[in-house]
C-alpha positions in Angstrom: 17.1 13.8 22.4 15.7 13.7 18.9 18.1 11.0 17.8 17.3 9.0 20.9 13.6 9.2 20.1 14.2 8.0 16.5 16.3 5.1 17.8 13.6 4.0 20.2 10.9 4.3 17.5 12.9 2.1 15.1 13.6 -0.4 17.9 9.9 -0.8 18.9 9.1 -1.1 15.2 11.5 -4.0 14.7 10.3 -5.6 17.9 6.7 -5.5 16.9 7.4 -7.2 13.6 9.0 -10.1 15.5 5.8 -10.6 17.5 3.0 -10.4 15.0 2.8 -11.3 11.3 -0.3 -10.2 9.4 -1.1 -12.5 6.5 -4.1 -12.7 4.1 -5.5 -16.1 3.3 -8.6 -17.7 1.7 -12.1 -16.8 3.0 -14.6 -17.7 0.3 -15.4 -17.1 -3.4 -18.4 -16.1 -5.6 -19.0 -17.3 -9.1 -20.7 -14.8 -11.4 -22.0 -16.3 -14.6 -25.2 -16.4 -16.6 -28.1 -17.1 -14.2 -25.9 -17.3 -11.1 -25.1 -15.0 -8.2 -27.7 -12.5 -9.4 -26.3 -12.0 -12.9 -29.3 -12.0 -15.2 -28.2 -11.4 -18.8 -28.6 -13.0 -22.2 -25.1 -14.4 -22.9 -24.2 -16.7 -25.8 -21.7 -19.4 -25.5 -18.9 -17.5 -27.4 -19.5 -14.0 -25.9 -16.3 -14.4 -23.7 -17.8 -12.7 -20.7 -15.0 -11.9 -18.1 -12.2 -11.9 -20.6 -11.3 -8.6 -19.0 -12.7 -6.8 -15.9 -12.0 -4.1 -13.3 -13.5 -2.3 -10.4 -15.4 0.8 -11.7 -16.1 2.6 -8.4 -19.5 3.3 -6.9 -21.4 4.2 -10.0 -25.0 4.2 -8.5 -24.0 5.8 -5.2 -25.2 3.0 -2.9 -21.9 2.7 -1.0 -20.8 -0.6 -2.8 -18.1 -0.7 -5.5 -19.4 -1.7 -8.9 -17.6 -3.7 -11.6 -17.0 -3.3 -15.4 -16.8 -6.6 -17.3 -16.0 -7.1 -20.9 -17.8 -9.5 -23.3 -15.6 -8.9 -26.3 -17.3 -11.4 -28.6 -20.9 -10.2 -28.1 -22.8 -10.0 -31.4 -25.0 -6.9 -30.8 -25.1 -5.1 -34.2 -22.3 -7.1 -35.8 -20.7 -10.5 -35.2 -18.1 -10.2 -32.4 -18.6 -6.4 -32.2 -18.4 -6.7 -28.5 -20.0 -5.3 -25.3 -19.3 -4.4 -21.7 -21.4 -4.9 -18.6 -21.7 -2.7 -15.6 -22.4 -4.9 -12.6 -24.0 -3.2 -9.7 -22.9 -5.2 -6.7 -24.0 -6.3 -3.3 -21.5 -6.3 -0.5 -21.3 -10.1 -0.4 -20.0 -10.3 -4.0 -23.3 -11.1 -5.7 -24.9 -9.0 -8.4 -27.7 -6.6 -7.6 -28.4 -5.7 -11.3 -26.5 -5.0 -14.5 -26.4 -2.6 -17.4 -25.2 -3.7 -20.8 -23.3 -1.3 -23.1 -23.1 -2.2 -26.8 -24.1 -0.9 -30.2 -27.7 -1.6 -29.3 -27.9 -0.9 -25.6 -26.7 1.5 -22.9 -26.6 4.8 -24.8 -23.4 4.0 -26.7 -23.9 5.5 -30.2 -20.7 4.7 -32.1 -20.7 2.1 -34.9 -18.6 -1.0 -34.4 -17.4 -3.3 -37.2 -17.5 -7.1 -37.2 -14.8 -8.6 -35.1 -14.1 -5.3 -33.5 -14.0 -6.9 -30.0 -15.2 -3.8 -28.1 -14.6 -4.7 -24.4 -11.4 -6.7 -25.1 -9.8 -4.4 -22.5 -11.7 -2.5 -19.7 -10.5 -0.3 -16.9 -12.0 1.8 -14.1 -10.5 5.3 -14.3 -12.4 7.3 -11.6 -14.4 10.4 -12.3 -12.8 11.8 -15.4 -15.4 14.5 -16.3 -16.0 15.9 -12.8 -19.7 14.9 -12.4 -19.1 12.7 -9.4 -19.9 9.5 -11.3 -17.0 7.2 -12.1 -16.1 6.6 -15.7 -14.5 3.7 -17.6 -12.0 3.0 -20.4 -12.7 0.4 -23.0 -10.7 -0.8 -26.0 -11.9 -2.1 -29.4 -8.8 -3.8 -30.8 -9.5 -4.6 -34.5 -8.9 -2.2 -37.5 -10.3 -0.1 -38.9 -11.9 0.9 -35.6 -9.1 0.0 -33.2 -9.7 2.6 -30.5 -9.5 3.5 -26.8 -12.9 4.8 -25.7 -13.4 6.9 -22.5 -17.0 6.4 -21.5 -18.5 9.1 -19.2 -21.2 7.3 -17.4 -24.6 8.2 -15.8 -25.4 6.8 -12.4 -27.5 4.1 -13.9 -24.5 2.7 -15.9 -25.6 4.1 -19.3 -23.2 6.2 -21.4 -23.7 10.0 -21.0 -21.1 10.7 -23.7 -17.8 9.3 -24.8 -14.4 10.3 -26.3 -12.9 8.1 -29.0 -9.1 7.9 -29.3 -8.0 6.4 -32.5 -6.0 4.5 -33.7 -4.8 2.7 -30.6 -3.1 -0.7 -30.8 -4.0 -2.7 -27.8 -4.6 -6.3 -26.8 -4.6 -5.4 -23.1 -5.5 -2.5 -20.9 -4.6 -1.5 -17.3 -5.2 1.5 -15.1 -2.0 2.2 -13.1 -3.0 5.1 -10.9 -2.1 8.7 -11.3 1.7 8.4 -11.7 2.2 11.9 -13.0 0.1 13.6 -10.3 -2.2 15.5 -12.6 -5.4 14.2 -10.9 -6.3 11.7 -13.7 -5.8 7.9 -13.7 -3.1 6.9 -16.3 -3.4 3.8 -18.5 -1.2 1.2 -20.1 -2.1 -0.5 -23.3 -0.4 -3.8 -24.2 0.6 -4.9 -27.6 2.2 -8.4 -27.3 2.1 -8.8 -31.1 4.4 -5.8 -31.7 7.3 -6.4 -34.0 9.4 -3.6 -32.5 12.9 -5.1 -32.2 11.8 -8.5 -33.6 8.9 -10.7 -34.5 6.1 -10.5 -31.9 8.5 -9.5 -29.1 5.8 -7.2 -27.8 5.6 -3.7 -26.3 3.5 -1.5 -23.9 2.5 2.1 -24.1 2.0 4.3 -21.0 -0.7 6.8 -21.9 -1.5 10.1 -20.2 -4.8 11.8 -21.0 -5.9 15.4 -20.8 -8.9 17.0 -19.1 -10.9 16.3 -22.3 -10.1 12.5 -22.1 -7.8 12.7 -25.1 -4.5 11.0 -25.2 -1.5 13.4 -25.0 0.6 11.8 -27.8 3.7 13.8 -26.9 3.7 12.3 -23.4 3.2 8.6 -24.4 6.0 6.3 -23.2 6.7 3.2 -25.2 8.7 0.3 -23.6 10.0 -2.4 -25.9 13.2 -4.1 -27.1 14.2 -0.8 -28.8 12.5 1.9 -26.7 12.0 3.0 -23.1 15.4 1.8 -21.8 14.4 -1.9 -21.7 17.6 -3.1 -23.5 18.4 -6.7 -24.0 16.3 -9.7 -22.8 13.3 -10.1 -25.1 13.3 -12.7 -27.9 11.1 -13.2 -30.9 7.6 -14.5 -30.0 7.9 -13.5 -26.3 4.6 -11.5 -26.3 5.9 -8.9 -23.9 2.9 -6.9 -22.6 0.4 -9.8 -22.2 -3.1 -8.9 -21.2 -2.4 -6.6 -18.2 0.3 -4.9 -16.3 0.5 -4.3 -12.6 1.8 -1.1 -10.8 3.5 -2.4 -7.7 4.7 0.9 -6.2 8.2 1.4 -4.8 9.4 -2.1 -3.8 12.9 -1.1 -2.7 12.2 2.4 -1.3 14.4 4.3 -3.8 11.6 6.6 -4.9 11.1 4.9 -8.2 8.0 2.7 -9.0 8.1 -0.9 -10.1 5.9 -2.1 -12.9 5.2 -5.8 -13.6 4.7 -6.8 -17.2 3.9 -10.2 -18.5 5.7 -12.0 -21.3 3.4 -15.0 -21.5 4.9 -16.7 -24.6 8.5 -16.5 -23.4 10.7 -19.6 -22.9 8.8 -21.8 -25.3 5.4 -20.8 -24.0 6.1 -21.4 -20.4 5.8 -17.7 -19.9 7.5 -15.1 -17.7 7.1 -11.8 -15.9 9.4 -8.7 -16.1 9.6 -6.4 -13.0 10.7 -3.0 -14.3 12.0 -0.2 -12.1 10.9 3.0 -13.8 12.4 6.5 -13.5 9.9 8.5 -11.5 10.1 11.4 -13.9 10.3 10.1 -17.5 9.3 6.5 -16.8 12.3 5.0 -18.6 13.4 1.5 -17.4 16.3 1.9 -14.9 16.6 -1.9 -14.1 14.7 -5.1 -14.6 14.4 -8.7 -13.4 12.9 -11.6 -15.2 10.7 -14.1 -13.3 10.0 -17.5 -14.9 10.7 -21.2 -14.4 13.7 -21.3 -12.0 14.3 -17.6 -12.7 14.0 -14.7 -10.3 13.4 -16.9 -7.3 10.4 -18.6 -8.9 11.1 -22.3 -8.1 8.3 -23.8 -10.2 8.3 -26.2 -13.2 5.9 -24.9 -15.9 4.6 -27.1 -18.7 5.9 -26.5 -22.2 3.8 -29.0 -24.2 1.0 -28.2 -26.5 -2.3 -27.2 -24.8 -5.9 -27.0 -25.7 -5.5 -23.5 -27.2 -3.4 -24.8 -30.1 -0.4 -23.2 -28.6 2.5 -24.2 -26.3 3.1 -23.9 -22.6 1.5 -22.7 -19.4 1.3 -19.0 -20.4 2.5 -17.9 -17.0 2.3 -14.1 -16.7 -0.6 -13.6 -19.1 -2.6 -11.7 -16.5 -1.3 -9.7 -13.6 -2.7 -8.0 -10.5 -1.1 -5.9 -7.8 -2.6 -7.0 -4.5 -0.6 -5.0 -1.8 1.3 -6.6 1.0 -0.3 -10.1 1.7 2.3 -11.6 4.0 3.0 -8.7 6.3 6.6 -8.1 5.3 5.9 -4.5 4.1 6.6 -5.3 0.5 3.8 -5.3 -2.1 3.0 -8.7 -3.6 1.7 -9.8 -7.0 -0.9 -12.2 -8.3 -0.6 -13.8 -11.7 -1.6 -17.0 -13.5 -0.8 -19.8 -15.8 -4.1 -20.2 -17.6 -3.0 -23.0 -19.8 -1.7 -25.1 -16.9 -4.3 -27.9 -16.5 -7.6 -26.1 -15.7 -5.7 -22.9 -15.0 -3.5 -22.0 -12.0 -3.4 -18.7 -10.2 -0.3 -17.8 -8.2 0.4 -15.4 -5.3 4.0 -14.3 -5.7 5.4 -12.9 -2.4 8.1 -10.5 -3.5 11.4 -9.3 -2.1 12.5 -5.7 -2.3 15.0 -6.6 -5.0 12.0 -7.6 -7.3 12.6 -11.4 -6.9 10.2 -14.0 -5.6 10.5 -14.9 -1.9 8.0 -17.7 -2.2 4.7 -18.4 -3.9 1.3 -20.0 -3.3 -0.8 -21.8 -6.0 -4.6 -21.5 -6.3 -6.4 -24.2 -8.2 -8.7 -27.1 -7.7 -6.6 -28.8 -5.1 -4.4 -26.0 -3.6 -5.0 -22.5 -2.2 -7.9 -23.2 0.3 -10.8 -22.1 -1.8 -12.3 -25.5 -2.8 -12.7 -24.5 -6.4 -14.4 -26.9 -8.9 -12.8 -25.7 -12.1 -13.5 -27.6 -15.3 -10.5 -29.9 -16.1 -11.9 -31.9 -19.0 -12.5 -28.7 -21.1 -10.0 -26.5 -19.3 -11.7 -23.2 -18.5 -8.4 -21.1 -18.4 -8.9 -19.9 -14.9 -6.6 -16.9 -14.3 -6.8 -15.7 -17.9 -7.6 -12.2 -16.5 -7.3 -10.5 -13.1 -8.2 -7.3 -11.4 -8.0 -6.1 -7.8 -11.1 -5.0 -5.9 -9.5 -4.2 -2.5 -11.5 -4.0 0.6 -14.8 -4.6 -1.2 -16.9 -5.4 1.9 -15.4 -2.6 4.1 -14.3 -5.1 6.8 -10.6 -5.5 6.2 -10.9 -8.4 3.8 -9.7 -8.0 0.2 -11.2 -9.3 -3.0 -9.6 -10.2 -6.3 -11.5 -10.9 -9.6 -10.3 -13.8 -11.7 -11.7 -14.7 -15.1 -12.5 -18.3 -16.2 -15.1 -20.3 -18.0 -13.5 -20.5 -21.4 -15.8 -23.3 -22.6 -19.0 -21.7 -21.2 -20.5 -18.2 -21.6 -17.8 -17.1 -19.2 -17.3 -17.0 -15.4 -16.0 -14.2 -13.2 -14.7 -15.5 -9.9 -14.4 -13.2 -6.9 -12.0 -14.5 -4.3 -12.1 -13.0 -0.9 -9.1 -13.0 1.3 -9.3 -12.4 5.1 -6.5 -10.9 7.2 -5.3 -12.7 10.2 -2.5 -11.9 12.7 -0.2 -14.8 13.5 1.0 -13.9 17.0 4.4 -15.5 17.7 5.3 -16.9 21.1 8.5 -15.9 22.7 11.4 -18.3 22.4 11.4 -21.6 20.5 8.1 -23.2 21.2 5.7 -25.6 19.5 2.2 -26.9 19.8 1.7 -30.5 20.9 -1.3 -32.7 21.3 -4.7 -31.7 20.0 -5.9 -32.5 16.5 -3.5 -32.1 13.6 -5.1 -30.6 10.5 -2.0 -30.5 8.4 1.6 -31.5 8.7 4.6 -32.1 6.5 6.3 -33.2 9.7 6.1 -36.7 11.3 2.5 -36.4 12.4 -0.6 -38.3 11.5 -2.0 -35.9 8.9 0.5 -35.5 6.1 -0.5 -33.6 2.9 2.9 -32.7 1.3 6.4 -33.9 2.0 8.4 -30.9 0.8 9.5 -27.8 2.8 7.1 -24.9 3.1 7.7 -21.2 3.6 6.1 -19.4 6.5 3.6 -17.9 4.2 2.6 -21.3 2.8 2.4 -22.7 6.3 0.1 -19.8 7.3 -1.9 -20.4 4.2 -2.5 -24.0 5.3 -3.8 -22.7 8.6 -6.3 -20.5 6.7 -7.4 -23.5 4.7 -8.0 -25.8 7.7 -9.1 -23.0 10.1 -6.3 -24.0 12.4 -5.8 -22.1 15.6 -2.1 -22.8 16.0 0.9 -23.4 13.8 4.4 -24.6 14.4 7.0 -23.6 11.9 10.7 -24.4 11.5 12.6 -21.8 9.4 15.6 -24.1 8.9 13.8 -26.9 7.1 10.3 -25.6 6.3 8.5 -28.1 8.5 4.9 -27.0 9.4 2.2 -28.2 11.7 -1.4 -26.8 11.8 -3.4 -27.8 14.9 -6.7 -27.0 16.6 -7.3 -25.0 19.7 -6.8 -28.0 22.1 -3.1 -28.1 21.4 -0.7 -27.3 24.3 2.3 -25.0 24.1 5.7 -26.4 25.1 9.3 -25.8 24.5 11.0 -27.0 21.2 14.4 -28.6 21.0 14.4 -28.2 17.2 14.4 -24.4 16.9 10.8 -24.2 15.8 8.4 -21.3 16.4 4.8 -21.4 17.6 2.1 -19.0 16.4 -1.5 -18.3 17.3 -3.8 -17.7 14.4 -5.9 -14.8 15.8 -8.8 -15.1 13.4 -9.4 -18.9 13.6 -11.4 -20.7 16.2 -12.4 -18.6 19.2 -12.2 -21.6 21.5 -10.1 -21.0 24.6 -6.4 -21.6 24.2 -4.8 -24.4 26.2 -1.5 -22.8 27.2 1.1 -24.2 29.6 1.3 -21.6 32.3 4.9 -20.5 32.9 6.1 -21.5 29.5 4.9 -18.4 27.8 4.8 -14.7 28.4 1.5 -13.0 28.8 -0.3 -12.4 25.5 -0.5 -8.7 24.7 -3.5 -6.6 25.6 -3.3 -4.6 22.4 -3.1 -5.7 18.8 -2.5 -3.4 15.8 -3.5 -4.9 12.5 -2.4 -4.1 8.9 -4.1 -1.0 7.6 -6.2 -1.1 4.4 -5.7 -0.1 1.7 -1.9 0.0 1.7 -0.5 1.7 -0.3 -3.3 4.3 -0.1 -4.3 7.8 -1.4 -5.3 9.8 0.6 -7.0 7.9 3.3 -6.5 4.5 5.0 -8.3 2.6 7.7 -6.3 1.6 10.7 -7.6 -1.4 12.8 -6.7 -2.4 16.3 -8.1 -4.4 19.2 -8.1 -3.9 22.9 -8.6 -6.9 25.3 -9.3 -4.8 28.4 -10.2 -1.2 29.2 -6.9 0.7 29.2 -5.2 3.9 28.4 -3.5 3.9 25.0 -2.3 6.2 22.2 -2.5 5.8 18.4 0.0 8.0 16.7 1.5 8.6 13.2 5.3 9.1 12.6 7.2 10.0 9.5 10.2 8.1 8.1 12.5 10.2 10.3 10.7 9.3 13.5 8.9 12.6 14.0 5.5 12.6 15.5 3.1 14.2 12.9 -0.4 13.2 14.1 -2.1 11.8 17.1 -5.3 9.9 16.3 -6.2 8.7 19.8 -4.8 9.4 23.3 -6.7 8.3 26.4 -8.9 5.6 27.8 -10.1 3.0 25.2 -12.9 0.5 25.7 -12.2 -3.2 24.9 -13.1 -4.6 21.5 -12.2 -4.1 17.9 -11.7 -0.6 16.6 -11.3 1.2 13.3 -10.1 4.7 12.6 -9.4 6.5 9.4 -6.3 8.6 8.7 -6.6 11.2 6.0 -3.1 12.1 4.7 -4.2 14.8 2.2 -1.9 17.3 3.9 1.2 15.0 3.7 3.5 14.1 0.8 4.1 10.7 -0.8 6.3 8.5 1.3 6.5 5.9 4.1 4.9 6.6 7.5 4.4 4.5 10.6 1.4 4.1 13.0 2.1 3.0 16.6 -0.3 1.7 19.1 1.1 2.0 22.6 -0.1 1.2 26.1 2.4 1.2 28.9 5.4 -1.0 27.8 3.4 -2.6 25.0 4.0 -0.9 21.6 3.0 -2.2 18.2 3.8 -0.6 14.8 2.7 -0.9 11.2 4.1 0.6 8.1 1.9 3.0 6.0 2.7 3.7 2.3 1.2 6.9 0.9 1.2 7.1 -2.9 -0.1 10.3 -4.6 
């Protein structure tokens, strides 16, 4: 009986995936800069505001996540001594107020030297000192004061006290979660100029800190050409480490985490990314894959010529950001950039479980659906830094910070991505008639001629607010249409999808050609991966009896969240997994013969 139950569970899981695909796409963006979006500061042209940034948690306790942003060339006290800003945020992405931390402001009492670049790297690290106020990590990179500071904050964003770890060699800083399960966020410092194994090949250090915010030197793990199990692959000048790394979690389900590390000067300056599989105990490299121009599934031509930064190439992989599963295939995805490619390109890399790139989406002035107006004449190096905000608004959308504005005082872009379910129709169908918003097929509106992935087609639907898409897996043809289109059968093996979050106008469906649309819809949970709580979203079209249940990887029922009559509308429920171990779980929404399932990833 037990094995039969597991078989049924796995069957309905695979069936649900064939019906609905949850994909995140463009919503809107906010520009935070001097005098805009509520940011009132006194920045100079060369302060380099937004050269690094991160979410800092809810510092002032108003229920909205706050940000920490570096301005590494601020001149308070000394030329280029550096500073950081705590941005107290509104839920729409604008700034409520800010607190500067420098030699002269914010309660920071250490002395910085000229060209110290305090704020070159910043990271939110949670509540390190147990006072219920989140704390931050900040690097100052230049000798003789090259240090990693742990700043314990007050609720007004000023410094209560700090711990100085010196010397620390770092040109990049990332928080990677609590990978050793000691209750404290762990850090990675990047040193792309390291000569370990060869000239400027680069290195990273995984740092673990104790309860006093001090680095445990004996636990530090270095990964380079000669250490950490990396082995062959790096060459002189590659700049392995870049500005940031991104902890992706367990891509292939083998129990070992994957870490993305940039190598932004590799391949003549074009740049590359290494996806490293790390041993879950000693964090040595077990395997690796390089992603670059025509490598690792990344089918992109990157420039190699000299750029405005007196260097060569696009610098792909300079900044990295783990963004969770954006295309609904249950595999975490990655954002990166090529900040020297024209005005600066950002990329969404949709990953496979084997670390390779399935497909990708560009975000720039003309692509990506955000209608950006980036400076092209004095390229602003959009995507030179990245950080993940997650569900900032608390409504299922996610937000990503991207730095830009190299030729201004600095600009922080917050890009909001909304989640939509693309509901697939049974059989091979397509949408005909109506207004065509986008097509690479033989239709009136034609934007690109080449094939598209399903993710790219869906992204076009976001961009144009299309209600319907038709997609052909064999040749990558795509049509995006409005709500007046009519569903009919396809003789070309194409598939029709309804974009559930586009226009709410009534659908014009050919009766008899399609099955009844489901009365229940289970959406992607957020965050995912999560620790220890996640929000599960679902909608009910009519009043009905339904159940919402959690299963483990073996198909065992471990928790029932709802079971009974449910009113129509959109619903949210939080699942707290504090009592369960790290692993993969499944949530099922069932009513009669209708069953939908989503994958949950708990990372502790």
